[in-house]
LOLOKE-242129 format. One record per atom (N, C-alpha, C): z, y, x. Coordinates in steps of 0.2 Angstrom, whole numbers, padded with zeros to 4 digits, always signed. Each point is the difference from the previous one (the first is absolute). Layout:
! LOLOKE-242129
ZYX ...
//
This chain:
! LOLOKE-242129
+0004+0424-0055 -0001+0000+0007 -0005-0006+0001 -0008+0001+0006 -0004-0006+0000 +0004-0005+0004 -0003-0006-0001 +0003-0006+0005 -0005-0001+0004 +0002-0002+0006 -0007+0000+0004 +0001-0007+0005 +0005-0002-0003 -0001-0008+0002 +0001-0005-0006 -0004-0007+0001 +0002-0004-0005 +0003-0004+0002 -0001-0007-0001 +0004-0007+0002 +0001+0000+0007 +0007-0002+0000 +0002+0000+0009 +0006-0006-0002 -0003-0005+0008 +0003-0006-0001 +0005+0001+0007 +0006-0003+0000 +0004+0001+0006 +0003-0008+0001 +0000-0002+0006 +0004-0005+0000 +0006+0000+0003 +0005-0002-0004 +0008+0001+0001 +0002-0006+0006 +0003+0004+0004 +0003-0006+0004 +0009-0002-0003 +0000-0007+0003 +0006-0002-0003 +0004-0003+0007 +0006-0002-0002 +0003-0006+0006 -0002-0006-0003 -0001-0006+0005 +0001-0006+0001 +0002-0003-0006 -0002-0002-0005 +0003-0003-0007 +0002-0007+0002 +0006-0003-0003 +0000-0007+0002 +0003-0002-0006 +0000-0007-0001 +0002-0003-0007 +0007+0001-0001 -0001+0002-0007 +0008+0002-0004 +0001+0006+0001 -0004+0005+0004 +0000+0007-0001 +0000+0003-0007 +0002+0005+0000 +0000+0005-0005 -0007+0004-0001 -0005-0003-0004 -0006+0004+0003 -0001+0006-0004 +0004+0000-0006 -0001+0006-0005 +0002+0006+0005 +0007+0000+0004 +0002+0005+0003 -0003+0003+0004 -0004-0007+0005 -0002+0002+0006 -0007+0005-0002 -0004-0003-0006 -0004+0004-0001 +0001+0007-0004 +0003+0001-0001 +0003+0008-0004 +0002+0002+0006 +0004-0003+0005 +0003+0003+0007 -0007+0002+0004 -0005-0004+0001 -0005+0002+0003 -0003+0006-0002 -0001+0000-0007 -0004+0007-0002 +0003+0004-0001 +0007+0001+0000 +0005+0005+0002 +0000+0004+0008 -0002-0004+0003 +0000+0003+0007 -0006+0002+0001 -0004-0002-0001 -0009+0000+0001 -0001+0008-0004 +0002+0000-0006 -0003+0008-0004 +0005+0006+0006 +0006-0004+0001 +0006+0006+0002 -0004+0001+0007 -0002-0003+0004 -0003+0000+0007 -0006+0005-0001 -0003-0002-0004 -0009+0004-0001 +0000+0006-0007 +0006-0001-0001 +0000+0007-0005 -0003-0002-0005 +0000-0006-0003 -0006-0002-0005 +0004+0002-0008 -0003+0002-0003 +0002+0002-0008 -0002-0006-0005 +0006-0004-0003 -0004-0004-0004 -0001+0002-0006 -0005-0002-0004 -0003+0002-0006 -0001-0005-0006 -0001+0002-0006 -0001-0007-0003 -0006-0002-0001 +0001-0006-0002 -0006-0006+0001 -0002+0000+0008 +0005+0000+0004 -0001-0001+0008 +0001-0009+0000 -0003-0004+0004 +0000-0007-0001 +0003-0002+0007 +0006-0004+0000 +0004-0005+0005 -0002-0005+0000 -0004-0004+0004 -0002-0007-0001 +0002-0004+0008 +0003-0006-0002 +0003-0003+0005 -0004-0009+0002 +0000+0001+0006 -0005-0007+0000 +0005-0006-0002 -0004-0005-0002 +0002-0007-0003 +0005-0003+0004 -0003-0001+0007 +0003-0004+0005 +0007+0002+0002 +0000+0008-0002 +0008+0003+0003 +0004-0002-0007 -0003-0002-0007 +0005-0001-0006 +0002-0008+0001 -0004-0004+0002 +0000-0006+0001 +0006-0001+0007 -0002+0003+0003 +0006-0002+0007 +0007+0002-0002 +0000+0007-0003 +0008+0001-0003 +0002-0004-0005 -0005-0004-0004 +0003-0006-0005 +0000-0007+0003 -0002+0000+0006 +0001-0007+0003 -0004-0004-0002 -0005+0001-0003 -0006-0004-0004 -0004-0004+0006 +0004-0004+0002 -0004-0005+0006 +0000-0007-0001 -0005-0004+0002 +0000-0008-0001 -0002-0002+0006 +0002-0007+0001 +0000-0004+0006 -0005-0005-0003 -0005-0002+0006 -0005-0005-0002 +0003-0005-0002 +0005-0003+0003 +0003-0006-0005 +0003-0001-0006 +0001+0007-0003 +0001+0002-0006 -0006+0000-0005 -0006+0002+0003 -0009+0000-0002 +0001-0009-0003 +0000-0004+0007 +0000-0007-0001 +0003-0003-0004 +0006+0002-0002 +0005-0002-0004 -0004+0000-0008 -0002+0006-0002 -0004+0002-0005 -0007-0002-0003 -0003-0002+0007 -0005-0004-0001 -0001-0007-0001 +0004-0002+0004 +0003-0007-0002 +0002-0001-0007 +0004+0005-0004 +0001+0000-0007 -0004+0000-0005 -0006+0004+0002 -0006+0001-0004 -0007-0003+0001 +0000-0004+0006 -0006-0005+0000 +0001-0006+0001 -0004-0005-0002 +0002-0007+0002 -0002-0003+0005 -0007+0000+0003 -0004-0002+0005 -0004+0005+0003 -0004-0001+0003 -0005+0004+0005 -0002+0008-0005 +0000+0004+0003 -0001+0008-0002 -0006+0002+0002 -0006+0003-0005 -0003+0003+0001 +0001+0008+0001 -0001+0003+0005 +0002+0007+0000 -0006+0003-0001 -0004+0005-0004 -0004+0004-0002 +0000+0007+0002 -0006+0001+0004 +0000+0007+0002 +0005+0004+0004 +0005-0001+0005 +0004+0003+0003 -0003+0006+0003 +0003+0005+0001 -0003+0006+0005 +0001-0002+0006 -0003+0004+0005 +0000-0002+0008 +0005+0005+0002 +0006-0002+0001 +0006+0005+0003 +0006-0002+0004 +0000+0000+0004 +0007-0002+0006 +0006+0004-0005 -0001+0005-0002 +0005+0004-0004 +0001-0001-0005 -0003-0004-0005 +0000-0001-0008 +0000-0008+0000 -0005-0004+0003 +0001-0007-0004 +0002-0003+0005 -0001-0001+0007 +0002-0004+0005 +0008-0002-0001 +0003+0004-0001 +0008-0004+0000 +0001-0003-0007 -0003+0003-0006 -0001-0004-0006 -0002-0007+0001 -0006-0001+0003 -0003-0007+0003 +0005-0005+0004 +0005+0003+0005 +0003-0003+0003 +0005-0003-0005 +0003+0003-0006 +0003-0002-0004 -0002-0006-0004 -0007+0003-0002 -0003-0006-0004 +0001-0006+0005 -0002+0000+0007 -0002-0006+0004 +0007-0004+0001 +0005+0003+0000 +0006-0002-0001 +0003-0005-0004 -0004+0001-0005 +0000-0004-0007 +0000-0009+0001 -0005+0001+0005 -0002-0007+0002 -0006-0003-0002 -0004+0005-0006 -0004-0004-0005 -0007+0001+0004 -0005-0004+0000 -0007+0002+0002 -0002+0006-0003 -0003+0003+0004 -0003+0008-0002 -0008+0000-0001 -0003+0002-0004 -0007+0002+0000 -0001+0007-0002 -0003+0003+0006 -0001+0008+0000 -0008+0001-0003 +0000+0004-0005 -0008+0001-0003 -0001+0009+0002 -0003-0001+0006 -0002+0008+0000 -0005+0002-0002 +0000+0006-0003 -0006+0005-0003 -0004+0003+0006 -0007-0001-0001 -0003+0004+0007 -0007+0002-0004 -0001+0007+0005 +0000-0002+0007 +0006+0007+0001 +0005+0000-0005 +0007+0005+0001 +0005-0003-0006 +0006+0002+0002 +0004+0000-0003 +0001+0005-0007 +0004+0001-0004 +0000+0005-0007 +0001+0007+0003 +0003-0001+0005 +0002+0008+0004 -0005+0003+0004 -0006-0005+0001 -0004+0002+0006 +0000-0003+0006 +0004-0003+0002 +0001-0004+0007 -0006-0005+0001 -0004+0002+0006 -0006-0004+0001 +0003-0007+0004 -0004-0005-0004 +0001-0008+0002 -0006-0001+0007 -0005+0004-0001 -0006-0001+0003 -0004+0005+0001 -0006-0001+0004 -0005+0006-0001 -0003+0000-0005 +0000+0006-0004 -0005+0000-0007 -0007-0002+0002 -0002+0005+0007 -0009-0002+0002 -0001-0005+0002 +0004-0005+0002 +0000-0008+0001 -0001-0004-0004 +0004+0004-0005 +0001-0006-0009 -0007+0001-0002 -0002+0007+0000 -0007+0003-0004 -0004-0006+0004 -0001-0001+0005 -0007-0003+0005 +0001-0007-0002 +0004-0003-0002 +0002-0006+0001 -0004-0002-0009 +0001+0004-0004 -0003+0001-0009 +0005-0006-0003 +0006+0000+0002 +0005-0002-0002 +0002+0003-0009 +0000-0004-0005 +0001+0003-0006 +0008+0000-0002 +0002+0006+0000 +0005+0001+0000 +0006+0000-0006 -0006+0000-0006 +0003-0002-0006 +0001-0008-0002 -0004-0005+0005 +0001-0006-0003 +0001-0005+0006 +0000+0003+0007 +0001-0006+0005 +0007+0001+0003 +0003-0008+0000 +0006+0000+0003 -0001-0003+0007 +0003+0004+0004 +0001-0002+0008 +0006-0003+0002 +0000-0007+0004 +0006-0002+0003 +0002+0005+0006 +0004-0002+0004 +0003+0002+0007 -0007+0000+0005 +0000-0008-0001 -0006-0001+0007 -0006+0002-0002 -0003+0003-0007 -0004+0004-0001 +0000+0008+0003 +0005+0003-0001 +0003+0006+0001 +0000+0001+0008 +0002-0005+0004 -0002+0000+0007 -0005-0001+0003 -0004-0003-0004 -0007-0001+0003 -0005+0006+0000 +0002+0003-0006 -0004+0005-0002 +0002+0008+0004 +0007+0000-0001 +0003+0007+0002 +0003-0001+0008 +0002-0005+0002 +0002+0001+0007 +0008-0005-0001 +0002-0001+0006 +0006-0004+0001 +0005+0005+0000 -0002+0007+0001 +0006+0004-0001 -0003+0006-0004 +0003+0001-0004 -0003+0007-0004 +0006+0006-0002 +0001+0004+0005 +0006+0005-0001 -0003+0005-0005 +0007+0002-0002 -0001+0007-0004 -0002+0006+0003 -0005+0003-0003 -0002+0007+0005 +0007+0003+0001 +0005+0002-0002 +0006+0004+0001 +0007-0003+0002 +0000-0007-0001 +0007-0003+0002 -0001-0004+0006 -0008-0004+0000 -0001-0003+0007 +0002-0007-0003 +0002-0003-0006 +0002-0006-0001 -0004-0004-0003 +0000-0006+0000 -0005-0006-0002 +0005-0001-0006 -0001+0002-0007 +0006-0002-0004 -0003-0008-0004 -0004-0002+0002 +0000-0007-0003 +0002-0005+0004 +0001+0001+0007 +0004-0004+0005 +0008+0004-0002 +0001+0006+0001 +0005+0001-0001 +0004-0003-0006 -0003-0001-0006 +0003-0002-0007 +0000-0009+0001 -0005-0002+0003 +0002-0006+0002 +0004-0003+0005 +0002+0004+0005 +0004-0002+0004 +0007+0001-0004 +0001+0005-0003 +0007+0002-0003 +0001-0008-0005 -0006-0002-0001 +0002-0009-0005 +0002-0005+0005 -0001+0002+0006 +0001-0007+0003 -0004-0005+0000 -0006+0001-0001 -0005-0006-0001 +0000-0002-0007 +0004+0003-0005 +0003-0005-0006 -0005+0006-0006 -0007+0002+0003 -0003+0004-0004 -0008-0002+0000 -0003+0002-0004 -0008-0001-0001 -0003+0007-0002 -0005+0003+0004 -0003+0006-0003 -0007+0000-0004 -0001+0004-0004 -0006-0001-0004 -0002+0007-0002 -0006+0002+0000 -0003+0008-0004 -0003-0003-0003 +0001+0004-0006 -0003+0002-0006 +0002+0006-0005 -0005+0002-0003 +0001+0006-0004 +0001-0003-0007 +0000-0006-0002 +0000-0001-0007 +0008-0004+0001 +0006+0004-0004 +0008-0004+0000 -0001-0007-0002 -0005-0002-0003 +0000-0006-0004 -0002-0007+0007 -0001+0002+0005 -0001-0004+0004 +0006-0003+0004 +0005+0002-0001 +0007-0002+0002 +0002-0007-0002 -0004+0001-0007 +0002-0006-0005 -0003-0007+0002 -0004+0001+0006 -0004-0006+0002 +0006-0003+0006 +0005+0003+0001 +0005-0002+0006 +0007-0001-0003 +0002+0003-0005 +0007-0001-0004 +0000+0005-0006 +0003-0004-0004 +0001+0005-0007 +0006+0004+0000 +0004+0000+0005 +0006+0005+0000 -0002+0006+0005 -0002+0004-0005 +0000+0008+0005 +0005+0005-0001 -0002+0005+0007 +0004+0006+0002 -0003+0004+0000 -0002+0005-0005 -0006+0005+0000 +0005+0005+0004 -0004+0004+0006 +0003+0002+0007 -0003+0009-0002 -0005-0001-0003 -0003+0008-0002 +0005+0004-0003 -0001+0007-0001 +0006+0005-0002 -0004+0002-0005 -0006+0003-0001 -0002+0005-0006 -0005-0002-0006 -0002-0009+0005 -0003-0004-0005 +0002-0006-0003 +0007+0000+0002 +0005-0007-0001 +0001+0000-0008 +0000+0003-0005 +0000-0002-0007 -0007-0003-0002 -0006+0003+0001 -0006-0004+0000 +0000-0007+0002 +0002+0000+0007 -0002-0007+0003 +0007-0005-0003 +0004+0002-0003 +0005-0005-0003 -0002-0002-0006 -0003+0005-0004 -0003-0002-0005 -0006-0004+0000 -0005+0002+0003 -0006-0006+0003 +0002-0006+0002 +0005-0001+0005 +0003-0006+0002 +0003-0006-0003 +0004+0005-0006 +0003-0004-0005 -0006-0002-0005 -0003+0003-0003 -0007-0001-0004 -0003-0007+0003 -0001+0001+0007 -0002-0006+0002 +0002-0007+0002 +0008+0000-0002 +0002-0006+0001 +0005-0001+0004 +0002+0006+0004 +0004-0002+0005 +0007+0000-0003 +0003-0006+0004 +0007-0001-0001 +0006+0005+0000 -0001+0002+0005 +0006+0006+0001 -0004+0006+0004 +0001+0007-0002 -0003+0005+0001 +0006+0005+0000 +0002+0002+0006 +0005+0006+0000 -0006+0005+0006 +0005+0007+0000 -0002+0004+0004 +0005+0002+0005 -0002+0004+0005 +0007+0003+0005 +0005+0003-0004 -0002+0003-0007 +0005+0003-0001 +0005-0005-0006 -0002-0006+0000 +0004-0006-0002 +0004-0003+0005 +0000+0003+0006 +0003-0004+0005 +0006+0006+0004 +0006-0003-0001 +0006+0005+0001 +0001+0007-0004 -0001-0003-0006 +0001+0004-0006 +0006-0001-0002 +0005-0002+0002 +0007-0003-0002 +0003-0002+0008 +0007+0001-0001 +0003+0000+0007 +0001-0009+0003 -0001-0001+0004 +0001-0006+0005 +0007-0001+0003 +0006-0003-0002 +0004+0000+0004 +0003+0008+0003 +0000+0004-0004 +0003+0006+0001 -0006+0005+0002 -0006-0003+0002 -0004+0006+0003 -0004+0005-0004 -0004+0005+0004 -0004+0005-0005 -0005-0002-0005 -0002+0003-0004 -0005-0002-0004 -0003+0006-0005 -0005-0002-0002 -0004+0005-0004 -0003-0001-0007 +0003+0000-0005 +0000-0003-0007 -0006+0003-0001 -0004+0004-0001 -0006+0001-0001 -0007-0002+0005 +0002+0002+0006 -0006-0001+0006 +0002-0005+0004 +0006-0004+0000 -0001-0007+0004 +0000+0003+0006 -0004-0002+0004 -0003-0001+0008 -0006+0006+0002 -0001+0002-0007 -0006+0005+0000 +0004+0006+0003 -0003+0004+0005 +0002+0008+0002 +0005-0004+0005 +0000-0004+0003 +0005-0001+0006 -0002+0000+0006 +0003+0002+0004 -0004-0001+0008 +0006-0001+0005 -0002-0001+0007 +0002-0002+0004 +0008+0002+0003 +0005-0004+0000 +0005+0002+0003 +0001-0004+0008 +0000-0005-0001 +0001-0005+0007 -0005-0005-0003 +0000-0005+0005 -0005-0006+0001 +0003-0004-0006 +0006+0000-0001 +0003-0004-0007 +0004+0004-0005 -0003+0005-0001 +0002+0006-0006 -0004+0006-0003 +0001+0000-0006 -0005+0004-0003 +0004+0005-0002 -0002+0007-0003 +0003+0006-0003 -0005-0001-0007 +0005+0000-0006 -0006+0000-0005 -0001+0006-0002 -0003+0002-0006 -0001+0004-0003 +0007+0002-0004 +0003+0007+0000 +0006+0003-0004 +0001-0002-0007 +0005-0003-0001 +0004-0001-0007 +0003+0008-0002 +0000-0002-0008 +0005+0007-0003 -0003+0007+0001 -0007+0001+0002 -0003+0008+0003 +0003+0004-0007 -0002-0002-0006 +0001+0006-0005 +0008+0002+0001 +0004-0004+0001 +0006+0001+0002 +0003+0005+0005 -0004-0001+0005 +0000+0003+0007 -0003+0009-0001 -0006-0002-0002 -0002+0007-0001 +0003+0005-0006 +0003-0003-0005 +0003+0005-0004 +0005+0002+0003 +0005-0003+0005 +0005+0003+0003 -0001+0005+0005 -0004-0002+0004 -0003+0006+0005 -0002+0006-0005 -0003-0001-0005 -0002+0007-0003 +0006+0003-0003 +0003-0003-0003 +0007+0004-0004 +0003+0004+0007 +0001-0004+0005 +0003+0003+0006 -0003+0006+0003 -0008+0001+0000 -0002+0004+0002 -0001+0006-0006 -0001-0001-0005 +0001+0004-0007 +0007+0004+0000 +0004-0005+0002 +0008+0003+0000 +0001+0006+0004 -0005-0002+0007 +0002+0004+0005 -0003+0008+0000 -0008-0001-0001 -0003+0004+0000 -0002+0004-0007 +0002-0003-0005 -0001+0002-0007 -0008+0002-0001 -0005-0005+0001 -0006+0000+0000 -0003-0007-0003 -0005-0001-0004 -0003-0007-0002 -0004-0002+0004 +0003-0004+0006 -0001-0004+0005 -0001-0008-0002 -0009+0000+0001 -0001-0009-0002 +0002-0003+0008 +0001-0007-0002 +0000-0005+0005 -0003-0008-0002 -0002-0001+0006 -0004-0007+0000 +0001-0004+0006 -0002-0006-0001 +0000-0003+0006 -0008-0004+0002 -0002+0001+0007 -0006-0001+0000 -0001-0007+0005 -0006-0002-0001 -0003-0006+0007 -0005+0003+0002 -0005-0007+0001 -0007+0002+0002 -0003+0006-0004 -0004+0005+0003 -0004+0003-0003 -0007-0003-0002 -0003+0003-0006 -0007-0005-0002 -0005+0004+0004 -0001-0002+0005 -0007+0004+0003 -0004-0005+0006 -0006+0000+0000 -0005-0004+0003 -0001+0004+0008 +0000-0005+0005 -0002+0004+0006 -0008-0002+0001 -0003+0005+0001 -0007+0002+0001 -0003-0004+0005 +0004-0003+0005 -0003-0004+0008 +0001-0006-0002 +0007-0003+0000 +0000-0007-0001 -0001-0003-0008 +0000+0005-0006 +0000-0001-0006 +0005-0005-0003 +0004+0003+0002 +0008-0004-0001 +0003+0005-0004 +0001-0004-0008 +0005+0003-0005 +0007+0000+0002 +0005+0007+0001 +0005-0001+0002 +0005-0003-0005 -0001+0000-0007 +0004-0003-0005 +0002-0007+0000 +0005-0002+0006 +0001-0006-0001 +0007-0002-0005 +0003+0006-0001 +0007-0001-0005 -0004-0001-0008 +0003-0002-0004 -0001-0002-0006 -0001+0006-0004 +0004+0006+0002 -0002+0006-0004 +0002+0007+0007 -0001+0004-0003 -0001+0006+0005 +0007+0002+0000 +0004+0002-0007 +0006+0002-0001 +0004-0006-0003 +0005-0002+0000 +0004-0005-0003 +0005+0001-0005 +0001+0009+0001 +0004+0003-0003 -0001+0006+0000 +0001+0005-0006 +0001+0007+0000 +0003+0003-0006 +0002+0006+0001 +0000+0003-0007 -0003+0003-0004 +0003+0001-0006 -0005+0000-0004 -0007+0007-0001 +0002+0006+0004 -0003+0005+0000 -0008-0002+0005 +0000-0007+0004 -0005-0002+0002 -0004-0003-0003 +0002-0002-0007 -0005-0003-0003 -0007+0002-0003 -0006-0003+0001 -0006+0002-0003 -0005+0002+0006 -0005+0002-0003 -0005+0002+0006 -0002+0006-0001 -0005+0004+0005 +0000+0008+0000 -0005+0002-0005 +0002+0005-0003 -0003+0004-0006 -0005+0005+0003 -0005+0000+0006 -0003+0006+0005 -0006+0002-0003 -0001+0005+0001 -0008+0003+0000 -0004-0001+0007 -0005-0001+0000 -0003+0000+0006 -0002+0008+0002 +0001+0004+0005 +0000+0006+0000 -0007+0002+0004 -0003-0006+0003 -0007+0000+0005 -0005+0000-0008 +0001-0004-0005 -0006-0001-0005 +0001+0006-0004 +0006+0002-0001 -0001+0009-0005 -0001+0003+0006 +0000+0002+0005 -0002+0005+0003 -0006+0000+0001 -0005-0004+0001 -0007-0004+0000 -0003+0001-0006 +0004+0001-0006 -0005+0000-0007 +0001+0006-0002 +0007-0001-0004 +0003+0006-0006 +0002+0006+0003 +0001+0001+0007 +0001+0006+0004 -0005+0002+0006 -0005-0004+0000 -0005+0000+0005 -0002+0010+0000 +0000+0003-0006 -0002+0006+0000 +0005+0006+0002 +0005-0002+0000 +0006+0003+0002 -0001+0003+0006 +0005+0006+0003 +0001+0001+0007 +0006-0003+0001 +0003+0000+0007 +0005-0004+0001 +0007+0001-0003 +0000+0008-0001 +0008+0000-0003 +0000-0001-0007 -0006+0001-0004 +0000-0002-0006 -0001-0008-0002 -0002-0004+0004 +0000-0007+0000 +0006-0002+0002 +0004+0002+0004 +0006-0001+0002 +0005+0001-0008 +0000+0005-0002 +0004+0003-0006 -0002-0005-0005 -0006-0001-0002 -0002-0004-0006 +0003-0007+0003 -0002-0003+0006 +0002-0006+0002 +0007-0002-0001 +0004+0005+0000 +0008+0000-0001 +0001-0001-0008 -0003+0005-0003 +0000+0000-0009 -0001-0006-0002 -0005-0003+0003 -0003-0006-0002 +0005-0008+0000 +0005+0001+0006 +0005-0005+0003 +0005+0000-0005 +0002+0007+0000 +0006+0003-0004 -0001-0002-0008 -0005-0002-0001 -0002-0002-0009 -0003-0006+0000 +0001-0004+0003 -0004-0007-0001 +0003-0003-0003 -0004-0006-0002 +0003-0004-0006 +0004-0005+0002 +0004-0003-0002 +0006-0005+0002 -0004-0006+0002 -0005-0003-0004 -0005-0005+0001 -0007+0002+0002 -0002-0001+0006 -0006+0003+0004 -0006-0008-0001 +0003-0005-0003 -0002-0006+0003 -0008+0001-0003 -0005-0002+0004 -0006-0001-0002 -0005+0006+0000 +0003+0006+0002 -0003+0006+0000 -0004+0002+0007 -0005+0002-0001 -0005+0002+0006 +0005+0005+0005 +0003+0004-0003 +0004+0006+0006 +0005-0005+0003 +0001-0006-0001 +0005-0005+0004 -0004-0005+0006 -0007+0001+0000 -0003-0005+0003 +0001+0002+0008 +0002-0007+0003 +0002+0002+0007 +0008-0001+0001 +0003+0001-0005 +0008+0000+0001 +0001-0008+0000 +0008-0002+0002 +0001-0005+0003 +0004-0004-0007 -0004-0004-0004 +0006-0003-0006 +0004-0007+0002 +0004+0002+0006 +0006-0005+0003 +0006+0002-0003 +0003-0005-0001 +0009+0002-0001 +0002+0005+0004 +0004+0004-0003 +0005+0006+0005 +0003-0004+0008 +0005-0004-0003 +0005-0006+0006 -0006-0001+0003 -0008-0004+0000 -0004-0003+0005 -0002+0007+0005 -0001+0005-0004 -0002+0005+0003 +0004+0004+0007 +0006+0001-0005 +0006+0001+0004 +0003-0005+0005 +0000-0006-0001 +0001-0006+0005 -0006+0000+0007 -0006+0001-0002 -0004+0000+0005 +0000+0006+0003 +0002+0006+0000 +0003+0005+0004 +0005+0000+0003 +0005-0005-0003 +0008-0001+0002 -0003-0005+0008 -0002-0005-0002 -0003-0005+0005 -0004+0003+0007 -0003+0005-0002 -0005+0003+0005 +0005+0006+0005 +0004+0002-0004 +0005+0005+0003 +0006-0004+0004 +0002-0006-0003 +0006-0001+0003 -0003-0004+0006 -0006-0005+0001 -0002-0004+0004 +0005-0008+0000 -0001-0003+0003 +0003-0006+0002 +0000-0004+0005 +0000+0007+0004 +0003-0002+0008 +0009+0004+0001 -0003+0003+0005 +0008+0001+0003 +0000+0011-0002 -0002+0002-0004 +0001+0006-0003 +0006+0002-0003 +0004-0007-0003 +0006+0002-0001 +0002+0005-0008 -0004-0001-0003 -0002+0005-0007 +0000-0005-0004 +0004-0005-0003 -0001-0004-0006 +0004+0005-0006 +0000+0006+0000 -0001+0002-0006 -0003+0006-0001 -0003+0002-0005 -0005+0007+0001 +0000+0002-0007 -0001+0008+0001 +0002+0006-0005 -0006+0001-0001 -0002+0001-0005 -0006+0004-0002 +0000+0006-0005 -0002+0005+0003 +0000+0006-0006 -0005+0002-0001 -0002+0003-0006 -0005+0004-0003 -0006-0006-0002 +0000-0006-0001 -0004-0005-0004 -0001+0001-0003 +0003+0004-0006 -0001+0001-0007 -0004+0007-0002 +0001+0004+0006 -0003+0006+0000 -0007+0000-0002 -0002+0005-0001 -0007+0000-0001 -0003+0008+0003 -0006+0000-0001 -0003+0006+0002 +0003+0008-0003 +0002-0003-0007 +0002+0006-0004 +0008+0000+0001 +0004-0002+0004 +0006+0000+0001 +0003+0007+0004 +0005+0003-0002 +0002+0005+0005 +0009-0002+0000 +0002+0004+0005 +0008+0001-0001 +0003+0003-0006 
//
């Protein structure tokens, strides 16, 4: 029978999850109640996705700013150069509070006109008018204020991040602006790289330039301090605000969690259901030009059935070329035949022009992030059906 509906993503409501809760049972129970209430039939290759914050909370994977300060003291001897932090009250401000508690002098090096994910530090039109060479020129804080004003507010949050970050440091910080990370070595040779996706290249560059100590946020809180939470792979990357003195970290042991959820769902429904943990989606706001992905990865853990990239034909391309002389009914049947017999590897073929060469987990994670939202929807679990179907799929 012809299938008329393709991919469907449903946000699944759950109870408020507390530290120590059995999240595996909560997720499975929430799915069961949702499918019963809406008369949903579970199918092979359905995907159940759980937001990373829920997993971390259940794990009690939190750190205090005092614990961050202790780790900073252990790993840095003198003044610290913070390179390319993102502008975020939710993400970086609490990390900075912990660094500041170490008592060490801090040099903050901002990239400009915006941070790694597109949060702007200045009016780009005004920057253009100044004729400043952003590749080579270093600005100090007094230059920044003289050119761009005594108060420069973020267009969405209304926060002056330069002022906020300096205030957090309690007068024990100097602010610098440069797009060359080596600039930090003019002030200190002990460096904490605070970018997310460029961290590996920046660490290598600064080490090659002779920095004494080069660490990233992934190297801070990568082991427990006095019984605290930690993340051995990502450290403080992927963390976000829990309180003024507390951060929730990226979850640990994700592979164990997704396999346990998968087993219970397969036992319950006798279908091959895939499971993943998702964080930020990988998409960019066209108005503010802010890239959503502040987490180190979209999906920190997923079951084996979600490995890989899509292997899809582009219907539009084939309809406009090979099938252009056929009537609608004949073209539809021919397209279904073409899809049913497509090769397992279509890389580089014209018939794939315009398809998205991204990992399946990145695509699904973006869909989940948009579906669940980050506010008061109360749907931290997402059920996706039909994602692996295509135009030729039938019941």
